[in-house]
N, C-alpha and C positions, 0 to 999 in steps of 0.2 A: 458347631458340633463339639460336644464335650468329650474329652478323652480320659480314659481311666489312668491310674498310676502306671500301669503297663498295658498298652493297647496292642493291637495286632502287629505293630512294628517293634518292633522293639529294637652306693659308693661307700665303701666302708666308712668313710668320713661322714657320710650323711647320717649314719646311725647315731653318732654322738650328738650332732646338731638336732636330730629328731627328738632325742631324749631331752635335750635342753629346752626345746620348744614345748614339749609336753609339761615339763616342770614349770615353765612360765605360766601356764594356764591352770596349774594345780597338779599335785602328785598323788591324789587319792586313789586313782586307778592302779598306779604302780604299786601302792601299798596293798591294794586288793589282790594283785597278782601274788604277792608274797604270802598273804594269809590264806588265799584260796589254794592251798596245797602246792604253791609255786607253779601252777599251770600258767604258761605264758607263751610268748612268741618263740622262745628257744625250742619248746616242745613241738610247735607246729613246724618249725624249720627242720627238726629231726625227722618228723613224719614225711615231709615233702621230699627230703633228700633220699629217704628209703624208697618212697614211691617212684622217684625218677630212675632208680636202678632197675625197676621192673618194666616189662613191656606194657605199653598203653592198652587199657581195656575200655571198651565202650561202656558208658554208664547204663545201668539197667533201666528199662522202660516200664511205665505203668501198664496194667492189663489192657489187652486189645480193646475190650468193650468201652474203655474210657478215653481212647485216643482220638475220637472223632467228634468231640464236642466243638460247636462253633463258639464264637466269642460270647454271644448272649447267654448261652447255656452255662458256660464256665463262669461268667460274671454273676450268675444267679446263685452260685455256691458262696455263701457268706460265712466268714468266721464269726462265732458267737462272742461278742465283745466281753461278755461277763466272764469268759474263760481266758481272758488275756493273762499272759505271764506277768506275775507280780501284782495283779489287780488286788487292791486293798492292803498292800504291804507298804511299809514306810520308805518308799523310794520314789524318785521323780521320773521314773521310766516304766512303761509297759510295752509288751511285745505281742503282736498278733501275727497270724500266719496265713499264707496263701495255699490254696488247694491245687494239686496237679490237675492238668487237663489243658485243652486248647493247644497252645504252642509249647506248653511246659510239660513235657512227657517224661522227663527223668527227675525223680525226686532227689532232693538234697538231704544230707544228714545234718541235723541241728543238735548241738549240745549246749547245756547250760553249765556255767562255771560259778560255783559258790563256795562257801566255807568248807564244804565237804569234798570239793574237787570238781572234776568234769564228769558229767553224766549225760547220756543220750536223752533227748526229749522225745517221748513216745507219741506217735500219731494215733488219733482215734477219730472215727467218723462222728462221734458225739461232740467234737469240737466245732462242727460246721452245721449250718442250715443249708440243705440242698435245694431249697426253693421248689420249683416245678420239675426238677430233674427226676427222671426214673431210669434205673439201670437194669439190664437183664440179669445181672449177677450181683451178689453182695459186694459192697465196697470192702476191700481187705482191711483188716485191723492194723496191718503193718505197712500201709501204703507209703507214708512219708509225706513231706511238704514240698511245695514248689519254691518257697522262699518265705520272707518275713518282712514286717515293717515295725519300726520303732516309734513309739509315741512319747511325747514330752510336752509340758505346758509352755508354749512360746508366745501365744497371743493373749491368753488370759491365764490367771493362776489356777483356775478351777476346772480347766478342760485340757485333756491330754491330746494335743494335735499330732497328726502323723508328720514326722520330720525326716525320715529316711527309710527307703525300702530297697531290699536286695531280692532280685528275681530274674531268672533267665540268663543263661550263660554266665558272664561275669558282670552283668549290668547292675547298676544301682543309681538312685537319684535321691536328691534331698531338697529341702526348702528351708528358708529362713522365715522370720516373722513376717506375716501379712502376704506370703507368697503362695502361688499355685504351682503344682508340678509342671515342669517343662522339659528341658534337655536332660540327657542321661550321661553318666560316666561308665567306664568299664575298668576292670582290673588290668587288662592288657589287650593290645591289638596286634595280631600277627598276620603279616603278608596281605595287608589291605590293598586292594587295587593292583595286585600282582597277577600276572598271567596264569600262574598255577592255581590261583583261587585262595580265598581267605580262610584261615584257620580260626575257629572260635573256642578259646579256652573257657572252661567252666569252673565256677566255684562249686566244688562237690561236697564240701563240708564246712560248717560254721561252728564257732564256739562263742557264745554270748555271755559276757561276764556280768554277773549281778552287781549293780552299783551299790555303794554304801548309802546310808540315809541322807547324807549331805552332798552327795555327788551330783554335779550338774553336767557331767559328761559320762559317756559309756564306752567301754572297750569291746571290740568284736574282732575275732581272729577268723581267718578263712584259708582253706586249702584250694589252690588252683590246679587244674589238670588239663592236659591236651596231648595230642600225639607227639608234640615237639618238646614239651617241658612240663615241669611242675613248679608251683610257687607257694611260699608261705606269705600271708598278708596279715598286717595288723592295722586296724582302724581305731582311732580315737575320735569320737564324734561329740561335738559341743554345740548343741542347738542354741539359737538366739537371734538377735537382730541381724547378725551375720552368722550363718551356721558354718562352723569350721570342722573340716574332716582332715585329720592328720593320717597320712598313709605311709607305711614302709613295707618293703617287699624284698624277699630273697628268692631268686629264680634258680632252678636246677634243671639244666637242659638235657634232654635225651639225645638231641641232635641239633645241628645248626639251623638257624632261622634266617631267612632271606631279608626280612624287614621286621624289626622289633619296634612297636609303637608304644611308648611310655605315656602314662597319664592320659589315655584317650577320652575325648568328649564327643558325644553324638547328639545332633540337634536336627531341627526341621526349618527349612526356608522355602515357602511356596511362592510368595511374591511380596514386594515391598515398594518403597518410594523410588528405588533405583530400577525397578522392573514393573511397570504398571500394566502388564498384560494380566488381567485379573480373572480369567476363566469364568466370566459372567458372575462375579462375586460381589456382593454388596459391601464387603469389607475392604478398605483401602490397602491394608497390609495383613498378611497371615504368616507368622513365623514365631518360633521359640527363641531364636537368636537373630540379631541383625548384623553382627560383625565379629571378626577375629582381631584381637589386640595382642601384639607381641612386644616385649621389652627386653633389651639387652643390658648387661652391666655397664656398657659403654655409654648409657644414657640415650640410646636410640629407641624410638617408639614408632610402631607401624600399625595402622588401622586398615583392615581389608574388609570392606562391605561384602556380605554374602550374596550369592546368586543362585538362581535356579537355572542351570546351564542347559544348552541344547543337547549336549552329550557329556559323558563323564569328563570331569576336569580335575587334574591333580596339580597343585601348586606347592612349590618348596620355598621356604624362607630360611636361608642359612643364618646361624647365629654362632659366634665363637664362644660366648658365655651367656647363658640364658638368665635373665631376671625373672621372667615368667611369661605365660601366655594364657589366653582364655577366650571362650565364646561368650559374648555379652549381648544382652538385650537393652541397648541404650535408650531406645524409644519407650518411655513409660507413660505415654499419654493415651487415655482411652480413645480419644478422637482419631488416633492413627489406626485403630483396629475395629471399633464399633461392634464388638462381639460380647454380648451379655451372657454367653455360656462358656466360652473358652478363656476369657480374661487374659489375653496375650500380654497385656501391659503389666501383669503380675508375675510373669515367668522369671525365674532366677537367672542371673549371670553366674558364671563360674570362672574363678581365677586360680591358676596353678602356679604355686611358688616352689621351685626346687629347694630341697634341703641339702646343702653342700653343693659342690661344683659338678654339674653333669657333664662338663667338657663341651667341646664343639659338636655341633650337629645341626639339625634343621627342624623347624615346625612344618609339618606337612598338613595341608588342607585338601580334603577331597570333597567335591560337590557332585551330586548325581541329579539328573533330571527327574522331576516328579510332577504328577498332575493331581496329587491329593495330599492333604495335610496329615493323614494318618501314617505316612511313611517318613521316617528319619532319612534325610538325604545329605546331611552335613557331618563330616568326621574331621577332627583335628587331634593331633598327637605329636609327641616329640620323638624324633629318630636320632639316636646317637651316631656320630660319625664312626666311632670305633667300638666294638663289642669284644669282650674277653673271649678266650677259647671256650667252646661248649663244655669242656670238662670242668670248668671253674664256675662256682656260684657267682651270680650277678646280683648286686644289691643297690637299691635306690630308695629315696624317700622324698615326700613332697607334702605340701599343705594345700587344701582346697578351700577357697572362700565361696560359699553360695550366698549371693547378696544382690542388692539393688545398686548398680553403679551410680555414683554421684559425681564428684570431681575425678573419681577414678584413681588410677595407679600413678599418675605423674602430675606435674605442675604446668605442663605446656597446654596450649590450646588444643582442643580435641575436635574431631569431625562430628558435627551435629547431624548432618544429613547429606545424602548423595542422591542426586536426581539426574536424569538424562532425557533428551527429547530429540525428535527428528528435526531437520532443518529443510529449507527449500531445496538445497542440494541433497539429493537422496544418498549420496556417497559420504556425507558428513554427519557426525553425531555431536550434539551439544551436551556438555556436562556442567552441572551447577553443584559446587561443593561448599557447604556451610561449615565454617570453623568458629568455635566459641570457647571462651574461658581463658585462663592464664593471663599473660600480658595483654592479650587482645582486648580485654574488658576495659583497659585504661587508654586505648588508642581510638582516635577519631579520624585521623588524616591518612588516607590510603597511600599518600606519597612516602610515608615512613616504612611501609611494608613492601616487600618484594616477593611476588609469587614465583615459585620455581616449579615448572611443569615439564615433564619429560614423557616421551613415548618410545616404545621399542622401535628398532630399526625399520625404516620403510614408511612409517606414519609421520604425519606433520601435526603440530599444534598451531592453531590460528585463532584469531578473534578473541584474544585473551583480555580479560578485564577483572578488576577487583573493586568491590563496593561494600560500604557499611550497611548492614540491615538493622535499622533502629528498632524495628518491631520485635526482633528476637535477640537484640544485643549481640549480634554475630557478624562475621565477615563472609561475604559470598564471592567465591572465585568462579568465574565463568570462562569456558574455553570450548573450542570445537576441535574434533579429531578428524583428520583426513587420512583414511587408510591408503597404503601403497597398493600398487597393482597386484602384488602377491597376496595381500590380505583380502582384496576384493575378489580375486579368483577363488580363494579359499572359502569365502562366504557363498559364492555360487555353488561350489562343490560340497558345501556343508561338511568340511573336514575338521571343524573344531578349532581352527587356528584363531588365536586371540591376539589382541594388541595389549601390551602391558603398559599401564599408565601409572605415573607417580606424581604427587603434588604436595607441596608444603609452603608455608609462609616463613620468611625470615626478616629479621631487622638487624641492620648493620652487620650483615654477614652471619648472624647466628639464627638457627632455627628456633622459632617461637611456637611452633605447632608440631604435633605428631605428623608423620608422613602418611598421606592417603595413598593406598595402592589398589589398583583395580585391573581386572581382566575384561576387556571389551571384545565381544563377539560381533564383528561387522555384519 
């Protein structure tokens, strides 16, 4: 099944470092801000601060007769590519627009910033081909847009590929060279998996800055709004072999927030090698991402394979000082997916690098059960341990790498695969973890490596062994888990209790691999 770009799912010190980061990749857009009547992030901050002083107002909806389109009818409304913004002009970017309808019922305001300043971009029905759609009333001339996508030549010099798209709440997604769309990002996540219910902030207005003739990156500003807060956002997007998205934000709160999720990522995991219940599916694996990687400034690295759990699962990974985190698609072999339409092996990984010190907090991973690949069921974001008083602005910045993971973010051995299987004892589960790379590539004697495996209280690790796999130049750690009586009773009651497992390899007392972490549901 092929999914569209958007289917039915859908620190003050950081500012200085963010600016230095942008200067490192070029200062053309900063110069553009000065010459484009000085419109920039400060103006968006001022507007967001003023908006936060006002009571929240629900965004306006499109006319009633356009609110009931199904996905196929909405998808049939196509933007006329010949009307692309900046088509035929001497710049390396073009912009196309999405029509409201289906799930996208509240139009967003879009402005263009050029040498004349910021001006609203007018909607016109003439910008779109409506296909087979007929409406009982005339489409309003001031309807507005659902979102937009940016095009830039990243695969060949003569074709403008779609590289990033913004549409729906605060969602956006990007690709790098040779990739297909997969996981999404969001501007902010509020109260996800909390009892009172999640709040979905919305990018209600955008300002797209026209690049100069030699610019290979583009500036976009956005205004975020929700019942709890408003926010000013700046994006510097640099497409390429790795597509970089530099993000900075200032939040202005109307009231306190129970859980603030920074740099949220959203993905899909239906089944994989660690969960071979395939729903009568010819494909061995179906997922946009296969694991969560977390790094700390202390040099600790943790890999958590994703799951499609039986019930909602929330996992916390505390970190005193974050190096970064990301949802990755490590498995890039076509043989693992066998899908000639979805091309899951070409889905991007995304790595979040904080700019400045975000302080202590936790990466939170939320996994929801799903029986279909059209639903995102994986969410990961950073939750700071301490948040300033609601009356004070809150600022943070980070860089996103949309990329194919190779040796990845560290020099240690990494988890290549996670598999598990039943045993003759129905109360035991056997796990097979493959580690590869780093120092492991230079080792052949299993006696020089020490496996370290642990389980949460009540469970036992038995039948442990380590062997070299010459066929993949990796090391396979095998062990079985025996749940305690409490976990076995939980399985009978289907109460969602899990056994927390961890494993890594060390040599002469030093860890030579990242730590594999897993939640096992007996």
